[in-house]
C-alpha positions in Angstrom: 90.6 102.6 111.7 90.7 100.4 114.7 91.5 96.8 115.1 90.1 94.8 118.0 91.0 91.2 119.0 89.5 89.2 121.9 91.2 86.5 123.9 89.9 84.4 126.7 92.6 85.9 128.9 92.9 89.6 127.8 96.3 90.7 126.9 97.5 87.1 126.6 97.8 84.9 123.6 96.2 81.4 123.8 98.9 79.6 121.9 102.1 80.2 120.0 100.4 80.6 116.6 98.8 83.8 117.9 102.2 85.5 117.9 101.9 85.6 114.1 99.7 88.7 114.5 101.8 91.8 114.7 101.5 95.5 114.5 102.4 96.7 111.0 105.3 99.0 110.2 102.8 101.4 108.7 100.6 103.3 111.2 97.1 101.7 111.8 97.9 98.3 110.3 98.2 94.8 111.6 100.0 91.9 109.9 99.5 88.2 110.0 102.4 86.0 108.8 100.5 83.0 107.5 97.2 82.0 105.9 93.8 83.4 107.0 90.6 81.4 106.5 87.1 82.9 106.9 84.5 80.1 107.2 87.2 77.5 106.6 89.8 76.0 108.8 92.0 74.9 105.9 93.0 78.0 103.9 95.3 77.2 101.0 96.1 80.7 100.0 97.0 83.9 101.9 93.3 84.7 102.4 90.4 82.3 101.7 86.8 83.5 102.1 84.2 80.8 101.9 81.0 82.8 101.5 80.1 86.3 100.3 82.4 89.3 100.9 81.1 92.8 101.0 83.5 95.6 100.2 82.5 99.1 101.0 85.3 100.7 99.1 87.5 100.0 96.1 89.4 96.8 95.4 92.8 97.3 93.7 94.2 94.6 91.6 97.4 94.6 89.6 95.3 94.3 86.5 93.2 97.4 87.5 93.6 100.3 84.9 93.9 102.7 87.8 97.3 101.1 88.5 98.6 101.5 85.0 100.0 104.3 82.8 101.1 104.6 79.2 98.1 102.5 78.0 98.1 102.4 74.2 96.7 100.4 71.3 98.7 97.6 69.9 99.1 96.0 66.4 96.0 93.8 66.1 97.6 91.5 63.5 100.6 90.8 65.9 98.3 90.1 68.8 96.2 87.7 66.8 99.3 85.8 65.8 100.2 85.6 69.4 96.7 84.3 70.3 97.0 81.5 67.7 100.0 80.2 69.6 98.3 80.1 72.9 97.4 76.8 74.6 93.6 76.7 75.2 92.2 74.2 77.7 89.0 72.9 79.3 88.9 71.5 82.8 86.8 70.0 85.6 87.3 71.0 89.2 88.6 68.3 91.5 85.7 67.1 93.6 87.4 67.9 96.9 88.0 71.5 95.8 84.5 71.9 94.4 83.0 70.5 97.7 85.0 72.9 99.9 84.3 75.9 97.7 80.6 75.1 97.3 80.9 74.7 93.5 78.0 72.7 92.1 78.7 72.6 88.4 82.3 71.3 88.2 
């Protein structure tokens, strides 16, 4: 695993914001303290990718069954009772969000 960064003046950062990139505490890692945008200059989350992303390995998510243990069936009647208490909504995306994200059907 290698990380490579290019600057117009090798070994130098062009501005103070580049100092946000740091070597991680874990070997072979790099950390950026801020938001990262790919194909966008206005990321509103930790990582925003405007376009397709290709992953050549696994993606772990807290909801992934590989991250869980003691998975067991629950009382269906109790869960249906809980579902009937849920607030269900419909929504339209805000035009400015849909435009930036390339969403046609808002």
